[in-house]
C-alpha positions, 0 to 999 in steps of 0.5 A: 498719864502716857509718853508717846512711843519712842520710835519703833524699836519695841517690835524691831531687834537686830544684832546689837550695837557694838561700841569699840569691840566689833561685837554684835549683841542680840539687844534691839537695834534701839539699844547701843551696847558699850564695849570695852575698848577695841583689844589688839594684841600686845605688841611687844619688841622682836621676842618668843611671845610676839613670834607666838602671837604672830602664829595665832591667826595661822596656826592658834594651837601652836601659839597658844602651846608656845605662850604656855610653855613661856608662861611656864618657864619665865619667872617674875614680870616676864612669866606675867607677861606671857600670861597675858599674851596667853589670855588675849590668845585664849580671848581670840581663839574663844576658848572660854574655859581656858580664858577664865582659868587664865583670868583667876591665875592672873588675878591670884599673881602678886600684883606688880609694878603700877605701869604692869598692872595697868596692862594685866587689869586691861586684858583682864577686863577685855577678856572677860567682856569678849568672854561674856563673865562678869564673875570676878568683876568684884575683884577687879574693881578696887584694884582698877580704882587704886590705879585711876590717880597713880601718877605711875601709869600713863594718863591714856593708860588709865583712861583705857583702863577705865573704859574696859571696867566700864564696859564689863559693868554694862554687863551685870548690868551696873549702867549708872555705875559703868557711866560714872566710870566712863565719866572719869575716863573721859576727864583723863582724856581731857581735850586731846583726840586719839581712835582711843578716845573716840571709843570710849564716847561710843561707850558711854553713848552705849550707856546713856542710851541703855539708860533710855537718855537719848538726846545725851546719848546722840550727843556722846556718839556724834562727838565720837563721829566727828572726832573720828573724822578730824583724825582723817578717818571716813568713819567708824562702822561701829559708831555709824552703826549706833547712831543708825540705832538710835536714830532708830529707837527716836523714830527718826528714819531719815537719819537711822538709814543715812547712818546705817548706809554710810556704816555699811558702805565704809566697812565694805570700802575700808575695812574688807577684813571685818569680822563677819560678826561685825560685817552682819551686825551693820547689814542687820542694822541698815535692814532694820533702819529701812524696815523701820522706814517702811521701805518694803523693798530695801527692807526686804533686801538687806533682810535677806542678806544679813539672814543670807551672810549671818548663817553662811558665817555661822551666826545668829539670825534670830533678829533678822528673821524677826524684823523680817516678820514685822515688815511682813505684819507691816504690809498686812501679812499677819499670819506670814509674820506669825508664823515666823515669831512663833518659830523663832520663840520656840528655836530661843536658847536660855542663854539668849538676851531677856530683851530679845525674848521680850521682842519676839513675845511682844511681837506675837502678842501684838500680831495676834492683837492685829488678828483679833485674838486678844485673849491668846496675846495677853500671856504673850504681853505679860511675858514680855513685861516680865523680860523688860524688867528683868533685862530693865531696858526702860525705853522697851518698857514704856512702849510696852505699857501702851499695847498692854493696857489698850488689850487689858481694857479691850478685854475688860480686865479694868483693875489689871488695867488700872495696875499697869496704868500706874506703873507706866506713869511712875516709869514714865515719870521716873525717865522724865524726872532723870531727863529733866534733872540732867538738862536743868544741871546742864543749864545751871553749869551755863547760867553760872558760867555766864555769870562768872563771864559777866562779873569778869566782864564788869572787872575788866571795865571798871579797869578799863575806866580806872585806866582812862581816868588816871590817863586823863590825870596824868594827861592834865597835870602834864600839861599843867607843868607845861604850862607852868613852865612856860609861863614862868620862863617867859619863853612861851609865845602866846600862839604856844599857850593857846597850842598847850590849852587846845591840847589839854582840851583834846586829851579831856574830850577823849577821855570823856569819849572813852568813858562813854564808850566804856558806859556803853559796852557795859550796858550792852553785856548787861542787855545781852546777859538779860537776854541770855538769862530770859532764853535760858528760862524759856529753855528750862521752862517751855516745852520746846515741840508746842510751846506750852509750859513744861513739867519743870514750870508746874514744878517750880510752882509747885515748890514755891510754897505760893498760896494755890486756889483754884481748879487743877485740869489733867487732859490725857489725848485719846488714842494718841498711840493709834495716831502715831501708828497709822499716821507716823510721828510727825502727824502724832507731834502735829497732833499734840500741837493741835491740842494745845492750840484747842487749850489756849484757846479756852483757857483764861488770862492767869491760868497756866498750861502744861505738857505734864509729859507725852500726850498728858497735860495740866491746866491749872485754873487760877481762880476757879471754882468746883462749879466752873470745872464742866464747863471749862472741860466742855469747852475744850472739847468743843473747840477740839471737835471744831478744829479737827486735825487736817492730814492727807486724805481726810482729817484725824478727830483729836479727842481727850478723857478729862479729870479735874479737882479743886485746889485745895481738895478740902476746903480750909485745908493748904493745897496739896499738889501731889494729891490733887494731881492723883486724883485729877489722874484718875478722873483721867482714867475714870473717863477713859473707862467710861468710853473717852471723850467726856470729863470725871470731876471729884468734890470734897466729901462730907468727911474729911480723910484721916489720911489723906495719902490714900488711893483716890479709890479709898477716898471714895468709898471712905465718903472723903471724895465724890465724883463728878461726871457728864450726864 
């Protein structure tokens, strides 16, 4: 029913994570934002264009005036090249309206030869990304896709062009499309190592993070960092900053602080001329990491430094102040925190990110809850829900739902809480399914590779055997010919005959040894493959944290079509978020392990135990009857009561809300897994509504339903189901 909270990202926000361009967008520290490749000024040979571009940092007005004149006076490709340089100048000086007008003019011009077309489109995409406009994207996409396979354009230029396209697609946002385009760019980069490849890896990691696929995002960003160091650089501050943000998202604050501190040091020591926005972004991320780690002193120090730096350079410090307020709130200074949140909310502009609006609304709502003002908190939590849906950031939506549901339940608004719980479950299932399918695809690819390697090994072994047999046969034939010649000629003494016979026997023994060695090698390869397949199967069907089966295991049984008879029990840990918030995620993981151990202790030999998602579990009791449901649930409750979780300074009571239903639900019908899971899940909700730490069962009613796909509530009202509860 519920996934565990992912880090602390929903309550923290920071200057966004820039991948490639040194941009700091106002999004959460937890969500890396992909960007276009680093844009550099065109550097042709010493020409009037180059001379004009050289003035950009000292006399931008003069530089732009010269480029305008060059574009006006030139014709053909020369005019187009001057226009591209002028667009870069508008981008560099943040002249948005002039830049957008220049984009339209360049796109309206007849397309040039492929190589120049690639330069033109990349500059247009880079500029639109910086200027924050996506309206021309539908005009650009077909032209980019027409070039991506054109051999007249170098592969590196095509890869950079795809990177720029993917970056702008994230502005829409078209995240799945952007990920597909980044993957095409990766194929063009191949195994080459370059800073352009690093930028694309970082951008891909950003998209994966925005999609909530954090393990894959971390892998992409870590590859970018490794490649950067392999190229002789101490690191890229943007990549390091993004890694810090992702570790904030997954709750690993130790690594978040380490990467953020490294980003700050590398930038300070090796990039003294970093843009103010880039420097502010790194300071903000370091402050966020320390706040997430609960380090009040360092969190306060870096927050103040980020705020002072941002204000001195005319940058937004909304995220920094919001994080500082969170630091105050975490240290019990709720009223001070609320005042800052409310002041920030009043200063927000309509152009600010919906995600940042959502973070502030949630922080206000959560602080009001802590102050005991639940009614006042509700509209803010609901507003956060709307903003997160607009921004379509799954991780933030997943983190908001437990807070919203708990508040609705505390206010007695059960129907709204139930609806929110269903939306939460659907979103959780969708997220788990996406990550599971990705992992399964990776495992299947690994298995297929091993199969091919096995086939190759067997073929090589067979060839080796054949060669050994041929060599042995040739040796015997050669020996026989030598012996016949010796006998016929009568010139070979008995000693020579014996020597030849001894050599023949020796060669035969050598052949047998070679054959035996080949057989042993084949057997070893087969055993290794068996072990590999067993390990892959374990990884595919077992939860890595607690050792129970995972969602994929139960789904494979559901899809097998085998008859299912027994009892399906669903369990959801009570107040799991509270355990995480009070004691940290390490204790939260131990709570899951504690529950899993209790479940193992009461399960029967043939039962199937599955971690369904987050703190939700499924217990399939094969062959059990409905009458055994209460007894089995009570055994689990007692096991939890007798084995509380021991923590520093005391113990934590672990309880669960349970729901069960027979399989099949109605006698004489085939087992409907989806229906049974839905009814058992409703039983969990009923147990939570009744006070938690109890069970609710469902039995078939006197009337079979005409439509079994209806909600459990509808089936109950029609008499198709009847509810069982502990006295």
